[in-house]
C-alpha positions in Angstrom: 6.6 -19.5 1.6 3.7 -17.2 2.9 3.5 -13.2 1.8 4.8 -11.5 4.7 3.5 -7.9 5.4 5.0 -5.5 7.7 2.6 -2.3 8.4 4.6 0.5 8.6 2.2 3.2 8.6 -1.6 2.6 9.6 -2.2 6.1 9.7 -3.3 9.1 7.7 -2.3 12.9 7.2 -3.1 14.1 10.8 0.2 13.7 13.1 0.2 10.9 15.4 2.6 9.2 17.8 1.2 5.8 17.6 0.7 5.8 13.4 2.7 7.2 10.6 1.2 7.2 7.1 0.1 4.9 4.8 2.7 2.2 4.2 3.0 -1.3 3.9 6.1 -3.7 3.3 5.6 -7.1 1.6 8.0 -9.9 1.5 7.6 -12.5 -1.5 10.0 -14.9 -3.5 13.0 -12.7 -2.5 11.7 -9.2 -3.7 11.0 -6.5 -0.8 8.0 -4.1 -1.7 7.1 -1.1 -0.6 3.4 -0.2 -0.8 2.9 3.7 -0.8 5.4 6.0 1.6 3.9 8.4 3.7 5.8 10.4 6.4 7.4 8.4 8.6 8.0 5.4 6.5 11.7 5.0 6.2 12.1 5.2 10.2 9.4 2.4 10.4 11.5 0.2 7.9 14.7 0.7 9.9 13.0 -0.3 13.0 11.9 -3.6 11.2 15.0 -4.3 10.5 15.2 -3.6 6.9 17.5 -0.8 4.8 15.9 1.2 1.9 18.9 -0.4 -0.2 16.9 -3.6 0.0 13.8 -2.4 -1.7 13.2 -4.1 -4.7 9.8 -2.4 -5.5 7.7 0.9 -4.4 4.2 0.5 -5.7 2.2 4.2 -5.7 -1.5 3.7 -4.6 -2.0 7.3 -5.5 -0.5 10.6 -5.6 -2.1 12.1 -2.2 0.9 13.1 0.2 0.3 10.7 3.0 0.8 8.1 0.7 3.7 9.7 -1.4 5.2 12.4 1.2 8.5 10.7 2.0 8.8 9.7 -1.7 11.1 12.5 -2.3 13.3 12.0 0.8 13.8 8.3 -0.1 15.0 9.4 -3.5 17.3 11.8 -1.8 18.6 9.3 0.9 19.3 6.8 -2.1 21.8 9.2 -3.3 23.9 9.1 -0.2 27.3 7.3 -1.7 27.3 4.7 0.6 23.5 3.7 0.2 23.8 3.8 -3.6 27.1 1.6 -3.6 24.7 -0.9 -1.7 21.4 -0.3 -3.6 19.6 -2.8 -5.4 18.0 -1.5 -8.8 14.8 -1.3 -7.9 11.2 -0.5 -9.6 8.9 2.9 -9.1 5.4 1.8 -10.2 2.0 3.8 -10.1 -0.7 4.4 -12.1 -0.7 6.4 -15.2 0.8 10.1 -14.8 3.8 8.5 -12.1 6.3 9.6 -14.5 5.3 13.0 -14.9 4.7 13.1 -10.7 8.4 12.4 -10.7 9.2 14.8 -12.9 8.0 17.5 -10.9 9.6 16.3 -7.8 12.7 16.5 -9.7 11.4 20.0 -11.0 10.9 20.9 -7.1 14.3 19.3 -5.8 16.5 19.3 -8.3 19.4 16.6 -9.5 19.5 15.7 -5.8 16.9 13.1 -6.5 17.3 12.4 -9.9 18.5 8.4 -9.9 20.3 7.0 -12.8 18.2 4.5 -15.2 20.0 1.6 -14.4 19.2 2.3 -10.5 15.6 3.3 -11.1 12.9 2.0 -13.2 9.5 3.5 -13.6 6.2 1.5 -14.6 2.9 3.0 -15.4 0.1 1.0 -15.0 -3.6 1.5 -16.3 -5.7 3.8 -14.2 -8.9 2.9 -16.5 -8.7 -0.8 -16.3 -7.2 -4.0 -15.5 -3.6 -4.5 -15.5 -0.6 -7.0 -14.7 2.3 -7.1 -14.5 4.8 -10.3 -14.1 8.2 -9.8 -12.3 10.7 -12.0 -10.3 9.4 -14.1 -7.8 5.9 -12.7 -7.7 3.0 -10.9 -9.9 0.6 -8.0 -9.5 -2.9 -7.3 -10.9 -4.4 -3.7 -10.4 -7.7 -2.3 -10.6 -8.6 1.6 -10.6 -10.5 2.4 -7.2 -12.7 4.9 -6.2 -10.7 7.8 -4.6 -8.7 10.1 -7.2 -7.6 9.6 -10.7 -4.5 8.2 -10.1 -5.9 5.5 -7.4 -5.1 1.9 -7.9 -5.4 -1.3 -5.7 -3.2 -4.4 -6.0 -3.1 -7.6 -5.8 -0.1 -9.6 -5.3 0.2 -13.2 -6.1 3.1 -15.8 -5.0 4.2 -18.7 -6.9 2.3 -21.2 -5.0 -0.8 -19.0 -5.5 -1.0 -17.1 -2.1 -2.4 -13.7 -2.6 -2.5 -10.3 -0.9 -4.6 -7.3 -2.0 -4.0 -3.8 -1.0 -6.6 -1.2 -1.8 -4.9 2.1 -1.1 -7.8 4.5 -0.6 -11.3 3.8 -2.0 -14.9 4.5 -1.8 -17.2 1.3 -2.0 -16.6 -0.3 -5.6 -16.9 -3.6 -7.5 -13.5 -3.1 -8.3 -12.5 -4.0 -5.0 -14.7 -7.4 -5.0 -13.1 -8.0 -8.6 -9.5 -7.3 -7.4 -9.7 -9.2 -4.1 -12.0 -12.2 -5.1 -10.7 -15.2 -2.7 -8.0 -13.4 -1.6 -5.8 -14.9 1.6 -5.6 -11.5 3.0 -6.9 -8.1 1.9 -5.6 -4.7 3.5 -8.2 -2.3 3.1 -8.7 1.5 4.2 -11.6 2.2 6.8 -10.9 6.0 7.2 -13.9 6.9 9.3 -16.6 5.3 11.6 -20.0 4.2 10.3 -21.6 7.8 11.7 -19.1 9.6 9.9 -18.7 8.5 6.1 -17.2 10.8 4.0 -16.8 10.6 0.3 -14.3 8.5 -1.6 -13.4 6.9 1.7 -14.8 3.6 3.3 -16.0 3.0 6.5 -15.6 -0.4 8.7 -18.9 -1.9 8.1 -18.6 -1.1 4.1 -15.0 -2.5 4.1 -16.6 -5.6 5.4 -19.5 -5.8 3.1 -16.5 -5.7 0.2 -14.6 -8.2 1.9 -17.5 -10.8 2.5 -18.7 -10.4 -1.5 -15.3 -10.9 -2.3 -14.8 -14.3 -0.2 -11.6 -12.8 1.2 -10.2 -15.1 3.8 -8.9 -12.6 6.0 -9.1 -8.7 6.4 -7.1 -6.1 7.8 -8.5 -2.9 8.3 -6.1 0.7 8.5 -6.0 4.0 7.6 -7.4 5.1 10.7 -8.3 8.7 11.2 -8.8 9.9 15.0 -12.7 9.8 14.3 -12.4 6.2 13.5 -10.6 5.2 16.6 -13.1 6.9 18.8 -15.7 4.4 17.4 -15.8 0.6 17.8 -14.2 -0.3 14.8 -14.2 -4.1 15.1 -17.8 -4.1 16.2 -18.8 -2.0 13.1 -16.9 -4.1 10.8 -18.5 -7.7 12.4 -22.0 -6.0 11.0 -21.0 -7.2 7.5 -17.7 -9.8 7.5 -17.6 -12.5 10.1 -14.3 -13.9 8.9 -10.9 -13.4 11.1 -10.3 -9.8 11.5 -7.0 -7.2 12.2 -7.1 -3.9 13.0 -3.7 -2.4 12.0 -1.0 -1.1 14.0 2.2 0.4 12.9 5.2 -2.6 12.9 2.4 -5.6 13.4 3.7 -8.2 10.9 1.1 -10.3 9.1 1.2 -13.4 6.9 -0.7 -14.4 3.6 -0.6 -18.0 3.1 -2.2 -20.2 0.6 -5.5 -21.7 1.9 
């Protein structure tokens, strides 16, 4: 079975009626994995026909608020009695420092967002080198990304070998190429247009160059600031990447199948 992706949020911290902050749902091998949980994620999840109670994993790419801003609300919603009775035990995973980040949220919001260990398991992954974890129905590999200290990218591999990569936020980095080597699909940020490159973010042509060098079979660009949407994102990416290209929109459904 292919890995099914639903783009829940293709935007940024900038408020938008069309784009929620960063979040992607991946379904593979019976698992329902959330990658990042920016503002608007839970509403988009409901719109896609899914419940927060069904999530088996929440993976955090880094600790910026447009990627984690709804985590406290998600934990609070999970403690609602009816939700908790139906809650599938789930994993919260991210780079080293995640446990401290979680405890600081509890310090701010109190026991209202504290879940029992039989419901919530926290896994920390390396923020300095390659890491690997096996789960029921899929495995993940991670590498540090060039954004902030807690930034890691994820490669999800299904039992049949199909794989999808999510970079989170990053600048141009050899680690992106290593992580995405021959991937069936890569979801990559392209925050700003080529003319407006900012430090620690990619442009469409740079994202395309990384995908081309990695031999990515299909590229999905996401995390668009308003400046990027005023440019011809596709044409800029086509300077360097000639394969199948998708410009993410909220609620878009994409499949990553083994080539």
